[in-house]
N, C-alpha and C positions, 0 to 999 in steps of 0.2 A: 417497571416501565411507566406506570402512572406518575411516580415521583419524578422520573426523568423528563417526561413531557411537560411537567409543570415548570421546568427550567427553560427560560427563553432561548438560551444558547443552544441547548440540545434540540429544541423544536426547530429553530431556524436551520441548524446544521443538518438535521435529519431531512428536512424538506429539500435542501440543496443536494445532498447525497442521493436521496431517493429519486429525484428528478432525473439525474444522469443515469442512475441504475435502471430506472424504468425505460429510458431512451435506449439503453444498451439491450435490454430484453426485447423491446419492440422491434429493434433493428434486425433480429433474427427472422422476423416474419414480414416486416414491411418497412420501407423507406420511401419518401416522396419520389425519389429518382434513384437510378442505379449509380453505383460508385466505381464500377470497373470499366465504364465506357468513356469514349472521347467525343466531345461535341464542340469542335473548334469554332463553329459559327456563333455559339452562345458563350464564348469564353469571357471572363472578367466582367460579367454583368454585376451591377450593384444590386443590393437587396431590393426586391420588389414583391408584388403579390404572388408571383409564380415561384421564384427562388427566394425564400425568406431571408437567407443569409448571403445571397448572391452566388456566383459561380467562380471557380478558380481558373487558372491559365489553360486548363484542358477542357473547360466547359462543364466540369462536374459540379453538382449541387453541394454547396458547403454544409448546409443543414444535414443532408443525408450522410455526408462524410463524418460529421461530428457525432451523429448517432452511432455509426459503425466504429468510429474511433473510440467512443466511450466503451464499447465492448472490448476492444483491444486493451485499453489502459486498465480497466477494472479486472479483466481476466489475468493480466500479468501481475497486478498488485495482489490479487487474491491468492494465486498460486505461490507467489514469492513469500507472502506472509505465512501461508500454510507450511511451506518448507521450513521457515524459521521456527514456527511453533512446534512442528512434529519432531524436529531434530534438536532445537535449542532447549526446549522445556525438559525433556528427559536428561539431557546433559547437565543442566542446572540442578535438577533434583539429585542426580548421582553425585555431583560435586559437593552439594550441601550435606548429603548423607554421609559422605566420607571426608569431611572437612579436615584439612591438614595432611591427608594421605597423598600417596603418589598419584592416585587417580585424580584427585582434586587439582593437584599441580599441573598434571598433564592437560586436563580440560581447560583450565584457566589460561595456561600459557598458549594453548592452541587458539583460544579466543583472542588473545593479544596479537597473535600472528595474523589472524584474519582481519582484525581491526586495522592492521598496518597497511592493508590494501583496500582502498575505497571501492564501492560498487562499480564506479566508472573504470577504474584500473583493472578490476577483475573481468569486466565485460570486454575490455580491450584484449586481455590475455586469452579469453575464451574464443572471441571472434577471430583472433589471429590464427587459431588452430582449426576451428570448426566453421568459421564464416559468420557474418551477421544474420540474426534472425530473432524473432520474438522468443523462441525457446531459449536461446542463449542469454537473452536479456533476463528472462525469468530465473535462470540458473545463477546468474551474476548477482541479482538483487536478493535471491533466496539465500545464497551463501553469506552475504553481508548481514542478513537478518538473524542468522543462527547465533552468533555471539551476543547479539542484543538481547534475545530472549533467554539465552543461557545465563548471562550475568544477572538479569532481573530475577529470574527464577531462583538462582542461588542466593541472592541477597534476601529475597522474601522468605525462602525456606529456612535460612539460618536463623532468622528472627523467631521462628516457630519451634525449632528443635528443642529449645529449653522450656517450652510451655508445659504446663501440668498435664494436659490431655495427651501430649505426645509421650511424656514420660510414663503415663499410665499405659499407653499402648505398648511401649517397650517392655514394661514390667509384665504385661500379659503374654509376652512371647512373640509378638508380631515382628516380622523381619523388617529391615530398613526399607526394602523395596515396597513392601505392603504399606508401611506407614507413610512413605512418600506419596503414594498414589491415593490412599484412602483418607489420610488426614492432612497432609501438607498441601497437596495440589488443590483441593477444594477451597482452602483458606487463602490461596493466593490467586484465585481465578480473577478476582476484581482487578488486580494489578495487570494481569495478562490481557484482559479485555481492553483496558485503557491503552496499554502499550500497543496492542494489536491495531486499535483505531489510528494511533499516531503513525505506526509503521505502514499502514495501508495508504495513508495520504503521502508519505514519503516514497512509497512504491510507485504511485502514480507520477510523482515528480521525476523519479529516477527513470521510469519508462519513457517519459516525454523527453528527458535529456538525452537518453541513449538513442532514441529515434531521431532526435534533432541532428545528432552528429553521424547518423547513418548506421548505428550499431543495434538498433531495435528492429521493430517490424518493418519488413521490406515491401515495396510496391508490388502488386496493387493493393495491399492491405492498408486501409486508412489508419493513420495514427496522428494524434494531436501534435506530437513533437515533429513528425515529418511534415505536417501541414505548415507549421511555423517555419521550418527550414525552407520549404518551397516558396514561402511568401517573402522571404527577407530581401530579395532583389526587386520586389514590386510594391513594397509598402508605400512608397511615395505617391503612386497613382492608383493603387488598389488596397487601401488600408484594411478593408473588410477581410482580406485573406488572412491577416494576422490577428485581427481583433477578436473574431469569434472563437477560434481554437484557443487563443490565449485566455479569454474569459472562461471557457469551459474548464481549463486547467485550474485557474484561480478559484472559481466558485466551488469546484469539487473538493479541492484541497482545503479551502476555507471551511466548507461544511463539515468535513471530517475532523478538522482541528477543533471546531466549535463543539462537536459531539464528544471528542476526547477530553476536552477541557471540562465540559459539564459532567461527564462520567467521573472524572477525577474528583470533582467537588462532591458528587453524589456518594462516592465510596469513602471519602475522607471528611467526616463531619467537622473535624478541627479546622481543616482548610476552608470549608464552607463558612464556618463562623468567622474566621479571620477576614474573609472577603466581604462579609456583611458588615 
């Protein structure tokens, strides 16, 4: 971590991501104003000393809604990435351990099938059956993340199965499953961390996109994507409605991408030297 914080990109990205994460955590206990009430008298106020980011068409404080919306976006992204890691990594390890076998072909062709359906299309299919909600958005994004981590894990693991320390473990009588989790997985953790950071930022974007078209978190739960959707007909006379949730999405995703890029450089000395 000391080496990471010496990298400007990581430090800047961490500050951006930490700011919105802290706002999401604080929103569990405090927000300047409530987010589930309606105050028509104070609707569409521009930013001032009372409402720092102004109010929306229902009189709700935008700053408070961005705080709670951060909670929604981060929660969806965390759980979706968790689904991808918990299911994709074991599948990738199993495919690499049985390279060329029927199991390997079954897993990889299954990944190809999932890749044929983007997260948005999966969300449409799920919501057509179960209805729109944040839970269904999590499932859709999580399903799309599974083949991403499975492919990465398989590629990283295959490069290690011919290494001497793995051959020594096989000679000692360890099973393929034990070798995968004791020797292979610890040596590809750096790849998974970097990819996890990138998928986390993509998860926030996907959640915002799904909420924008009405397939994500439903009212009265605040969501950055929903805030953008509600503001699109009022941008000409109330641009702050779209400005602040849009900035929240941009800054959060930018911060996570900066962290992921810096971590990739940190874990790959050759790449770091090339950039220097």
